[in-house]
N, C-alpha and C positions, 0 to 999 in steps of 0.2 A: 336938279335931277340929271341933266345932261353933263354937268361937271362930274358928278358922282359916277356916271357911266364911263366917262373917259379915264377917271382914276382907277376904276375897277378893271377895265380892259388893260390898262398899263400894268396893274398888279398881277394879272394872270398871264399876259402875253409879252410884256416888255422886258422881262428878266428870265434868267435861266431857271430860277426857282420862284415859287409863289411868294409874293411880298405881303405878309399878313398886315403890316402897319398900314399899307395902302388900302387893303381890303377894309380894315376897320375905319379908315378915313372916309371911304366911299359910303359905308353904312351910316356913319355919322351924318354925312351930307343928305342921305335919303331920309334920315330921322329929322333933320332940320327942315326939309321940304314938308314933312308931315306937320311939324309944328307951325310953320308959316301959313299952311293951307287950312289948318283946322278951323272949322266954322266958316270958311270962305269958299273953298273949292274941294268938294268931295272927290272929284275925279283925280286930282293931283294926289290926294291922300291914298287913294286906291292904287295909283301907279307906283307910288313910293313904297307902300306896304308890299306890293307884288315884287318889286325889285329886291327888298330886303329878304323876303321869303326865298327868292331865287338864289341869293347868296348863301343863305343858310342851308339850302338843299344841295346846291351844286358845288359850293366851295368848301364849307365846313363839313357837311355830310354826316356828322355824328347824330345819335339819337336825340340828344337834348336840343340841338339846333333845329332838327327836323320837327320836333314837337312845337317849338316856338314858331317855326315857319307855318305850321298848320294853323296856329292861333291867328297869325297875321292874315292868312288866306281866308279864314272864316270871317274875319272882320271885313275883308274886301267884299265877300259875298253879301254881308249884311248891309254894308254901306251902299252897295250897288243897287239894292232894292228900291231906293228912294230916287234913283236917277231915271228920268223919263226919256229914254233913248234905246236904240237897238244895241244892247251890250255885246251881242255876239259879233258885231262888227269892229269892236274895240280890241286892239292887240293885247292890252294889259289884261282885259277880261278873259280872252282866250288863253293867255299864259297862266293866269291864276287858276282857271278851270282845269287846265292840263296838269298843273302841279297837284292839285287836289285829287284828280282822278288817278294820277301815277302813285300817289301816296296811298289811296284806298286800294288800288290794285296790289301794291306791294304788301299791304297789310293782309289782304285777302289771301295772297299767295302763301304768306307765312302761316296763316291759320290753316289753310288747306294742307300744307306740308306737315304741320303739327298733328292735324287730325288723322292724316294717312299713317303717320308713325304710331299714333295711339290705336288706330283701327287694326293695324297689323298685330299689335299685342293682344287685343281682344279676340281677333281671329284665331290666333294661336291657342288662346284659352278655351275657345269654343270648338275645338277639334272634334270632340265626341258629338256634339250637337249637329255640327255641319256634316259629319259623316252619316248621321241618322237621316238628315234631309236628303242627302245624295242617294242613300239606300232606298228611299221612298219616291225618288223622282219619277219612276216609271209606274207608280200606282195609278189606278183609276182616280178620277176626281173624287169620288166618294171615299175611297180607301185613304187618300191623302188627307182629306179634311178630317176624317175620323182620327187618324194618327195625329194630325196637327193639334186638334182641339184637346186631345188627351195628353199628348206629350209636351206641347208648348202652348198652353192656353194663353189668350191675350189678357194677361193680368193687368194691363194698363186700361182695360175697358171692362165695364160690368158684364157679367155673364149673360144678362138679358139682351145685350147687344149682338152676341155672336152665336150663342148655343142654338138658337132657332134657325140658323142659316142652312143647316144640312137638310136638303130635300128628303121627302119620304122615300122609303124603299120602293124600288121599281121605276123611279123617275130617272129617265136617262135622255130626255130631249136636250139638244144643244142650247137652245134659248135659255132654258132654266139654269143649266150649269154655267153658261156664260155669265149670267147675271149673278149667280152665287159666287163664282170666283171673283168677280169685280167687287162684290160687297166684302169679300174676305180680304182683298187688297186694301180696301178702305179701312178695315179694322186693323190690320197689321202694319200699315204703312208707317214708317219711322217718324214722319211729320206729326203723327198723332201721339208719339211717345214723349212724355215729359221727363227729359233725361236727368234733371236734378232730383227726381223722385225715384225713378226706376234704374238709373245708372246707365253709363255708356255701353257696358257689355250687353245689356238687355236691348239697348238701341240697335247695336250692330246685329244681334240675332234677329230682330224684327226686319232689318234691312235684308238680310239674306233670305228670310222666309218670303218677304215681299218679292224678291227677285224670282224665286221659284214660282210664286203665284202669277206674276206677270208673264213668265215663260209659258205657263199653262194657259193663260188668257189669250196669248198670241197664237196659240195652236188653233183657236176657233176661226182665225182668218183663213185657214186653209181647208175648212170643212164646208 
C-alpha cells in the first residue's frame, strides 16, 4: 500500500500532466494488497479499498468510476462491522465515511435541483389555482376552509377524514380554530400525498395549500 501511495503521488505531482499509466499501476498494487490480505487482515483490505475508491473519485471523476467507488466503500462499511475497535479513530474509516457522505450529498443536491426545476413547471401550470388561494388569503378561517373543501378537496384522503373538520356555525373561539387548522394541515400535508398515484402537480398544490394553512396557524401565536 505504501508503494502504491508513492506511485500515485508521483503520477499526480511528479509530472506536468497526469500520468495515467502510473495511476493504473498504483491501483493494481492496491488490488494486490487486497488479494494478499483476503482472509487474513480485514483492515488492510478496507484500507486498500478506500484508497482505490479515492482514486476513482478524485482522479478519474467520471460517473462509472464513482459508481464503482461507491461499491468499494460499501464493502468497506460491511467489512468494518466485524472489527472490534473504535473505527472513528481510524484514518481510513474517516476517509471512507467522508467519501460516502460527499457522494450522498452530491446526489441529494442533484435531486433537489431537479425537483426545483420540476416544481417551477408545476407552479406555472397551477397559476389559476394559486391565484385563487391568494384571493382567499384574507378570508376568515371558516370562509377559507369552506372554499378549500369545495374547490380543492383532499382527494388523497377519504371524505370522512376531513369533511367533519369544519366547526359548527357560531363557533369562533381560538382554541377550536387552532385545533381545526392544525388538523387541516395534517390532511393536506404533502407528506401524506402518494405522488405515484396523485401526481407531482397535485403534490405541489397540496404543498402550497399547506403553506397557507401553516401561515394561518402561526397567526394564533400573536392572539
